[in-house]
N, C-alpha and C positions, 0 to 999 in steps of 0.2 A: 387461758385465753384462746379463742378461736376466731376465725374470720367471720363468723356469724354475728359478731358484735356490731352495734351501731357506731357510726362515725359522725362526729360533728365537725363539718368542714367550715372553718371560720376565716373571715377576713375583716380587718378593721381599718379605718382611717383615723389619723391622730393629728394633734397640733405640733408634734415634733417627733424626734427619733428615739427618745428614751423615756421610760415609764416613770422615773422618779419625779420629773417636773412637768410632764406633759399629760394630755388627757385624750380620751377617745371622742371622736366627732361622729363616727358612724360605725355600725356593726352589722354584719350579715352572717347568718348561720344556716347551713344546708345540712340536714340530717340525711345520712346516706347509709346504704348497707353494702356498698362496694360495687353494686351494679345499678341501683336505681335511687332516685331522690325520694325520700319518705316524707319530708316536711321542710318548711323554710321559715325563717324569721329575719326581718331587717328593720332597722330604724336609724334615723339621725339621733344624735345625742348632743345636748348642750354641754360643752366642756367647762363652762364657767370661767373661761379664759379666752383671750383674743387669739384667733387663728392667724398666724403669720401670713403675710401676703404671698410669699413663695409657695406655701402649702395650699392656699386658696387657688393659686394659679395651677398647681399640679393636680389637685383633686376636683376643683370646681365647687367645693363646699365653702360657702361664704359665712361670715358672721351673721348675716341676716337670715340665712337658711336655718341656722341652728338656734336662733334667738327664742323661738317658741317650741323647740323640741324638748322632750323630757330630759332631765338630768339623769345620770347613771343610777343613782339610788332609787329613782322611780321605776326603773325597768330591771333592776338587778335580779329580783326574784324570778321574773319571767325569763331572763337570759339564762339564769342558773337551771331553770326547769328544762331547758333545751339541752344543756351541756352535761348535766350531772350523771347520766347513765351512759355516756358515750366516750369513745376515744377522741381526744382533742387533736384535730388535724389542721395544719396550715402550711403554707409555703414560707419557709423560715419560721418554724413554729414557735421558737423561743421569743421572738419579737411580739407576736400577737398574744401569746400566753402571759408574758411579763406585764403587759398593760391590763389585761382582764383580771389576772390574779391580784394585781396591785389595787385595782378599784373594787374588786370583791372584798379584799381585806379591809378597806376603808368602811365598808358597810357591815362588817362582821361575818362575812361568808368565807369559810375555809375552802379553798379550791385547789385540789392537787390531783389532777387526772392523769391517766396514761396519755402519752403524747406521741404523735407521728409527724415527721417533717417530710413533706413531699419533695423538698430539695434533695435530702439525703436518699430518699427512696429512688428518685429519678437517677441520681448518680450511680446507684447500684443496679437498678433494673434496666435503665437505658444508658449504659456507659458510652463515653466517646464523644459527647457533644461539647462544643466549644464553651457554651454558657448554659447555666441552669437557672437563670433568672426566670420569673414566671412568663414574661413576654417572649423571651427567646426560646425556651423549651416548648411553649405552646405553639409558637410559629413553626419550629422544626417538626413537631408531631401533628401539624395541621389541625390544631385546636383553636377555634375562633374565640376572640375575647371582645366583648362589647362593654362599653363604659369602663375602660381601663382606668385604674386608680380610683374607682368607686368600689365600696365594699361588696355590693352584690355582684357586680360584673367580675371582679377578681375572684370572689368565692365560687361563682359558677364555673369559671375557667379552671380553678383548682379542683372542683368536683369532677369535671371531665377528665382532667389529668389523673386524678385518683382512680377513676374507673379503669383507665388504661393500665395503671400500675397494678391494680388489683387483679386484672385479667392476666397480666404477664408475670405475676409473682410466683414463679415455679419453685422457688426455694423457701417459701414461707417467711420472707423478710418482714412482711407487715406484722406478723405475730411476734417475731423476735424484737423488732425495733420498738414496738409499742409496750414492751414489758418495762415496768418501772425500774427494774434492776439493770436494764440495758444502759451501757455507757453512752449510747447515742442520744439518750434523753438529755444529756448535759453538754456533749461536745460542741465546740463552735461549728457553725454551719459549713464552713469551707474545709474543715479538717477531716481527712480521710480516717475512717474508723481503724484501719490496720495500722496507721501511723501511731495511734495511741496504744493499741493492743500489743505492739512490738516493744514497748518501753520496758526496761528491766526494773526489778524491785531491789535495786542496789544503790549504793551511795555514789553521788556524782553531780554533774551539772546537766542542765537541759536547755535547749534553744528553741524559742518560738520564731518561726520565719514567715514572711509575707509571701504573696503570690510570685514575687520576683526572686524568691529564695534568699532574701536579705534578712539577717538576724534583727528582730525587733525587741527581743527580751532574752536575757540570760538569768537563770536561777540555779540555786544549789539545793540539794535534797539528800536526806538520809535514805529515803526510798523514792526514787525518781518517779515511778508510775503513780504512787499515792500522792505525791506533792503536785504533779501536773494535774491530776483529777481535781484537787482542791481549788485550783484556779477556776474551774468550770462549774464547781458545785457551790451554790449560794444564791441569795436573793438580792444581791446588790444590783440595782437597776440604774446606776448612774451612767451618764453619757460616756465618761472616761472608760468604764469597764466595758460597756457595749461596743465602743469603737475598737478597744483592744481585742476583744473576742472576734470581731468581724475581720480583723486583719490577719488572724492566724490561719495559715494554710498548711504548714508543715511543722513537725517536731523532730528535732535531732537530740542526741545525748552524748555524753562522754563520762565513762565510769572512772572514779578516782580512788576507790579502795577505802578511803576514810574521810571524815568530815573536814579536817584541816586542809587537806589537799583540795577538796571541793571548794572551800572558801577561797583559797589562793587562785584556783583556776577560774572561778566565777569573776573575781576582781580583774584577773589578767585579760579575760575575753571582753569584759565590759570596757576596759580601757582601750582595747584593740579595736572594737567595733562600734563603740558608743551607741548601743541600741536605743531606739526611740523611747521605749517604756521603762528603761532602767534609770530612774532619777536619783535614788538615794546614794548608791555607790559611786555615781559619777562625781559627786562632790565630797566623797569621803577622804578628804585631805586634812591635815592639821590646820586649825584656824589661826593660830598665833605661833610666834617663834621668838627665841632670844638670839640677837645678833651682837657682834662686837665690831667696832670701827675706831679709827684713829682720827683725832681732830688735828687742826693745823699746828697746834703746839706739841703734837706727838703724844698726847694723853689718850689712853684707851678708854672707850665708853662701852657700856652695856645698855641695850635697849630692847624693849618688847614691842614688836610690830606685827601687823597682819602678815600671815604666811603667803608667800608667792613662790612659784616653782623656780624662779631665777634668783632667789635670795639664798645665800649660803648661811644656813642657820646652825647655831650651836646646839639647840634643843628645840623640839616641837611640842606644842600643847593643843589639846582639844578645847580646854576651858581657860578663859582669861584669869579666873581665880587661881588655878594651878600655876599659871605663868607668873602671876604677881607674887605668890607665896615663894616660888623658886628664887626669884630675883631678890626678894627681901632676905631670904635665908643666906644667900651668897654675900649680900652687903654686910649682914651682921657677923657672919662667921669670919670673913676676911677683912672686916673693917674698911670697906671700899667707900670712897667719897660719894655720898648720895647725889651730889651735883653732876657726877659722871655716870649716873644710872637713870634710865628713862623708862617710865611706866606707860602702859597703853591707857589713854584717857585719864591720866593722872591729874589730880588737883595741883595747881601751882603752889610752891612754897611761898609763904608771905615774906616780905622784905626782911623782917627781923630774923626769921629762920635761916634765910639765905646768908645773911651776914654772919650768923653764928657758925654755919658750916664752913664758910670761907676762912674764918679765923682758925677753926679746928684743923683744917687740912692745908693751911697756908704754907707751912714749912715743909710739907711733904714733897719730895722730889718726884719728877716724872718717872724715873726708874723705879722708885719705891711703889708708887701707885700702880704702874703697869705690872710689876711683879705680882702684886696682890690679884690683879685681874687675871693674869695668866694661870696662877695657882688655882683660882676659883674655876676657871674654864677646864683645866686639867682634871679637877675633881668631877666636874659636871660631865665631861665627855667619858671619863673612865678609861679603863684599859681596853685596847683594841682586841676583839674576840673573833676567832674563826672556829667554826664547828659545823657539824652536819647532824641532821635529825632523821632517823630511820623510823618508818611506820609500816602499817599493813599496805600491801599492794593490791592490785585488782584481782589477783588470784594467789594461791598459796606458793607459787613459784617466783614471786617477785617482791621487792621492797619498794615503798615510796621513799623518796629522799628530799630533804630541803637543805641547801648548802648556804651557810652564812659566812661571808668572807670579809674580815675587817669591819664587823658590825653592820654590814649591808647584805641584803638578800642577793645572792649571785645567780642561783639557779634552783629549780625544783622539777621533779619528774619521777621516773621509775627506772629500775634496772633489775636484771635477773639475779636471784640469790646466789647462783653458782658462779657468777662472774668474779674474776680475780683482778685486783688492781693494787698498785702501790700507793696511789693518791686518789682521793675522791674525784679529782678533776679528770682522771683517766676514764672514769665511768660516765662522765657528763656528755650528753648529746648536745650539739649546737642549738637545737630547737628548744632546749631546756633553759637556756640563758634568759635572764629577765632583768627588767629595770626595777631596782629596789624602791619601796615606798614606805612611808610612815605606817599606813594602814596594814600592809602585809607584815611588817615587823612586829606590830602590836598583836596581830593574830597569832603569830608564831610564839611570841613570848607568853601569851595567855594560855596557849594550848599545850606547850611542850612539857609543862609541869603538872598537867591535869590528866594526861593519858599515858598509856603504857607504850610510850615511844622512847627510843634509845637515842640519847644525845652523846655524840662523840666529839670531844674537844681536840683541836689540832694545835 
């Protein structure tokens, strides 16, 4: 590719901010060679949907103005004829491209051009400005804009900006950025290219941060760089994804050496920061639990209830089916009075069944009944276990470790292989201490028997 190629500088107006459910109302295309305008095209488009009043106020394009305008399919071939042999250029290029590619797809036109974003180019060629929105950067560079928020007015301003960028591009950034293999084709508009390029291809967690350096998403990866790129690579045009990408300004990472440690740290940081876009793991707590309590007559009861952090549970469950099966097995094995066992959403015993049960357990003493319940719970809880798990560290000189103390996760982190200690607790850094959770314990249990990790029982 060389700078002698033609560039199609595009601006559109739409009924909303994301391509999946909104439509184009106006398009302007200015064909440019970097120095001069070669050709132009503009038209209103009937979006076949109502233009919201706030959009009408912003653009000045009303429902009446587009009522007699062509629909996109009527002008798709003509639009494609302008774009097909050009580099696609726009200010925040992925916004305009997503709408046009989406509507081309609806009429059977495959559109996958080389792209250039004048926001990204401006950040590189004219660094140091406070804002790179079209209005602000044009004002700072003394570029006049007429008919702001109309397709032709904004396209013409972008063309003038592109001429300045083209003239000052001493490092051939236009050629590099326009290559389809360039990661800048996919990266979010506000994310600095170096921030992505500096990511390692190792196992760990990564953080997406907003303009205030606040964590908005935490993820785990076997290959951090590859996984981060997958977030930006795809054709999802939903408003949720578009808003997510627009908020990403910075990326940070933390290497963990192995997948289990990555999963544990991912959960730990999500619980610590409650990032805006981490919805799944925020709620990854057990849904049901088995509890025991004593009634006024001193009888012990077993009950299945919804899990809550303030409840002291004897056992946690993800599915109510598993919880029900567990309680039924305890009742049968230890012959526990069913009237002292309570299921979640259980059907009530009919009066005849209740009377039969009362007769069966009428002569049973409180002590006898409670002994059965205690034996069942002892079996359920099992023996208290303390152990630690060693795994690969972040380099060949260290181990990762996970310390389970009395059946609860006590700490996890890293220590040097050459360290000597009498007890695992001698090697623990205070920052490694953690609050145990059902989810983390399930992860450890699932992973420790599946990988070449060393389990040391204490």
